[in-house]
N, C-alpha and C positions, 0 to 999 in steps of 0.2 A: 118171474118177477124178481127184481134185484133192489138193492139199496146202495146209496152212496156212502152210507155210514159204515166204517170198518169196525169190526169187533175183535176182541181177544177171546177166541174160542176155548172152551174148556172141554167140550164133548162134541163128538161127531156122530150123528144118527145116520146109520146106513141101512137102507131097505132095498128090496127088489120088487118089481111088479111084472105081472103078466096080463096082457090085454087080448081079448078075443076079437081081433080085427086090426086094421091098420090105422094108427093115429099119429098125430104130430106132437112135438115137444110142447107146443102151446096148449094142446088139449090136456096133457098130463099136468102141467103147471096149474091150469085152470081148475082141474079136478082137486088138486091138493089144497088150493086156497078156498075153493067153493064148498067142498064137502066137509071141511073142518071148521068153517066159519060158524060162530055162534054156539059151538058145542059146550064150551066152558066159560063163556063170558069174554069180555075184552082183554082180561089179564093174560089169556092164552090164545088170543086171536093171532094168526100168523102175520097178517098185515101190520097189526099194531106192534108185534114183537120185532118185526124188521125195522119199522120206523124208529123204535126205541133202541135199536142196535143190540137186542138180546138174542137174535138169531141172524145168521149171515145169509149170503146168497144161496139159494136152493139150486143144486147142481143135478141135472137129469141127463142120462144117456139112454138113447133108444136104438133098437135094431128090429126091423120088420122082416119076417120070413113066412111064407106060406099062409098069408092072411092072418098072421099073429104078430103081436109086438111084445118084445121083452125089453127090460131096461133096469137101470139102477137109479137110486135116489139118495142124495147126501145132503144133510142139513147141519151146518155148524151152529153150535149154541153156546152162549155164556151163562145160561140159566143154571139154577141148582139142580141136583139130581132128581128130585121129585118132579119138578116142572118138566125136566127133560124126558123122563120116562112117560109122563102123561102125553106129551107131544108125540113121542114115538108110538104109543098105543093108538092115538087118534088117527095116525096114518093108516093103520090096518083096518080102519072103519070105511075107507074109500072102496066102493064096489063098482064104480063106472069111470071110464075115461072117455070123454066125448059121448058118442052114442053106443059105445061098446062096453060089455061087461069086463070087469077088471078085478085083480086080486093083488094086494100089496102085502108083503111079508117082511117083518123086521129081521135083519140079519145080525146086527150087533150095535151096541153103543160104545164107541171107542173114546177112551180118555186121552185127549190130545196132549195133555201135559206129560203123560207117561211116554208118549212117542217123542216129545220134545226132550225130556230128560234122557231117554235112550240115545237120541242123536247127539246131545251135549256130551254124554259120557264117551261115546264113540269118538267124537272129535277131540275130546280131552286126551284120550289115549294116543291118538295120532300126534297131537302136539307134544305130549310127553316123550313119545318115542323119538320124534325128530330132535327135540331139545337134548335128550340124552346122547343121541348119536353125535350131534354137533359139539356137545360139551366134552365127550371122551377125547383124550389126547391120542394123537396118531401113534402107531407102533414106533416110529422113529423118535418121537418125543419121549415115549416111555423108556426106550433103550438109552437115550441120552441122559435122562434124569437118573436112572438106576446106575449107569456107568459113572456119573459124577459122584454119586454116593459112595460107590466102591472105591473110586480114586481117593476121596477124602478119608476113607477108613483104612487105606492101605498102610501097612507098616513094613519096615525093612529090617534086615539083620545087619548091624553096623559093627565094623571093627573085628579084630581077631576073636573077641569074646562073643560075637554075634548078638550084640545088645539090641533090644527092641528100640527102634527109632522112627521118626517121621521122615518123609521123603526129602525134606529140605535141610536135613542135618548137616550135609556136606557143604551146600552152597550158602547157607545163611551165616551172617557175621555174628549172630547171637544164638545161644542154645539155652534150652530150658531143661534142667536135670530133674527128673522125677524118680519115684521109687520103683514102680513096676510097669509091666506091659499094659495092664488095664488103664493106668494113668495116661500113657502115651495115646492109646486109642481114644480115650475121652477127650484129650486135648485136640486130636485130629478132628473129632466131631465139632469142636468149637472153632475150628479154622486155624489152629496152631500146629504147624507142620515141622517145627524144628525142635521137637522134644526128644529126649533120649532117657532110657531107664537105667538105673543102677543095677537092679535085679539081684539084690543080695546085700549082706551086711558089709562086705568088703568092697571098697570103691575100686572099680576096674581101671586098669592103666589107660584104656581108651578115653575115659572121661577125664582123667587127670591131664592127659595130653590135650584134649579138646579145650579144657578150661584155660589152658595157657595160650591157646591160639585164638579163642573166641571169647566174647563177653558172656559169662555164664551166670544164669539165675537158677538157684535151687528152689524148686516148688514142691514142698513136702506136706505130708499128712499132718493134721493137727493133733497128733498123739505122741506118746513117749517114743514110739518107733521113729517118728519123724525127727524128734529131738536127737536121738542117738546117731542117725544118719547125717544130720546137719553137723553135729560135733565132729564126725570123722571127715566130712567133706571140707570143713574149714581147715582141718589139720593138713590134709594131703593135696587139696585142689585149690585152684585160684578162683574162688567164688566172689562175684561182684555184687550180686543182689540175692536176697532171701525173701521168698513169699511162702505163706503157710495157708493151708486150708483152715476153715473155722475150727475152733476147739472141738475135738471129738469126731470130726469128719475126715473122710479120705478124698484125695484128689479125684479118684475114679468115679466118685458119686456126685461130684459138683455139677450144677447146671452151667450153661454158658455164661449166664449173668454172674454167678458166683465165681467162676474162673476169672472173668474179666475184673471183678472187684478185688479178688485176692492179688492178682498181678499188679493192679493199679496201686495197691498198698504195700508193695514190696519195699524192703529197706536196703540201703546200701551198706555193705560190710566193710568195716574198718577194724583195725586191731583195738581191742578194749584197752582202756587205760590201766586196768589192774584186774587180775584174776583173783578169785577168792583164795586159791591155793598158792598164789605167788608170795614170795618173801621179799619185800622191798629192801633196797639197799639204803638203810637209814630211814629216817622219817621224811617222806615226800609229802609236803603240804601243798594243797591247791588253794589259791586265794579265792574266798567266797565271802558274801556278806556276813557280818558278825552274827546276825540272827540265826543263820544256819548252823554255825559252829556252836552257838549257845544251846540251841534246841537239841542237837545231837547228844549233848551231855544230859539234858533233862529227860529224854525218852529212852536212853540206853538201858536195856533190861526191862522196859515196861511193856513191850509189844504194842506200842502206840505209834500213830502217825500224825504229822502236822502238815497242813497245807498253807502255802503263801501265795499271794498274788504278785504281779510284776513289781509293785512298790514295796515288797517284803512285808506287807500287812497280813497278819495271821487270819486265815479264812476259817479254819476249823482244826480241832484236835479230836482224834477218834481212835478206836481200836484198829489194829492192822487188819483184822478179819473183815472189817467193813470198808476197807479202803477202796477196793475195786468198784463196789456198788456206788460209793460216794463219788468217785471220779466220773462215772457214767452220767451222773445227774448234775454235776457241778461244772460251771463255766469259769473262765478267767483264772484258772490255776496255772501258776508259773513255776512253782517249786514244790516238790514232794519230799519230805524227810520222814523216814520211818524206821522202826527197829525191826528189821527183817531182811529178806533176801530179794534182790532185784531179779525178776524173772522175765522171760521173753514176752509173756502175756502182758505184763505191766508196761514193758517198753512199747509194745504195739499200741496199747491204749493211750500211752502218753503221746505217741506220734499223732494219733487221731485228734487228741485234745490240744496239740501245740504246746505241750509242757517243755520247759527249757532245762530244768535240773531235776534229777532224781538222786537223792542221797540216802543210803541205807547202810545197815551194819555190814552186809556182805553182798557180793556180786556173783551171780550164777556163772558157771564155767561156759555154758552154751550161749550166753548173750552176745549178740552182735551189735556193735556200737553204731547207731543210726546217725545220719547227719542232723545237726540242729539240736541234739539232746546231749547233755553232759551227765554221764553216769559216774557217781563218786561214792566212796565209802567213808564211814565215820573217821577212819584213820587218816584219810587224805585231807580232811577239812579241819581237824583239830590242831591246836598249838602243841 
């Protein structure tokens, strides 16, 4: 007997039976329904359970040999465990099928959900394996990617001094001069293949020659070592631009983003108007607004600084020790006058802030005059 109502089975009751005689499937089904009817009331009556969809179609397989019939019995159920085991036990109470004696024995109660979970896990493994295989790059792709990495990381020995350089140092119209081998390798990782290293305190003749043939940018560490190499480069080579790593950092440790930022902020090198050690021929006065000349007299010897806007209106007066922090936080500064020494760090900051004039007691030897900023000393602006 079946039902048109489908169920979601949780358990499958499996049993086997033996009949002393030859019977048909209809005889077995009739025995199952007939001999279990009324045992435990309508709540566990097989017909009612099928109508309500709590059990599914009863499957029976028979085979007759030598005047005996054997077979299997499967009943899917969505009932709870207690109801299911009562149903299973009631099957074993059947002692006749048709006119023949019979014996039904419970084999097992199978949790269908476990079987479903096992099937899902097996299928998931198959999907994962296929996905992994399809996602893996081919051997050719792996070789190509690794080879590209090796190409980018390749360095060459250039010139008589065998200087560490990128592969494009000869063909490029521009060169980037750095301090050491590690700097060249880091720039190669960032896609810059026209770098060459000084590799020592003394500037090699190869770099001096290249700087005269190509547009040269010095890209140096943000420490005293970088200051010293820059000073010598300016004296012996034709350096067009200067870029520096952030203060305290080395070029070899910079990320690609930091490298790009540092090179973007490079300054153009021109001859400074006056060095601190220079002895001017007579009093060379530079014409500036009278407010600047007056304030240099006021703050001379005080270690103070004064900030002006573009209309020469005084913004602030403060100790020189607080000048750098103040400039970071202040906008619209046009002129800085202070009793101290103009350093490269201050010039870089002024470039970022679009400051037009820096006037101080002295000018550092290593400063490179950037475009758009006037670097002056007290001596140059006084009468």
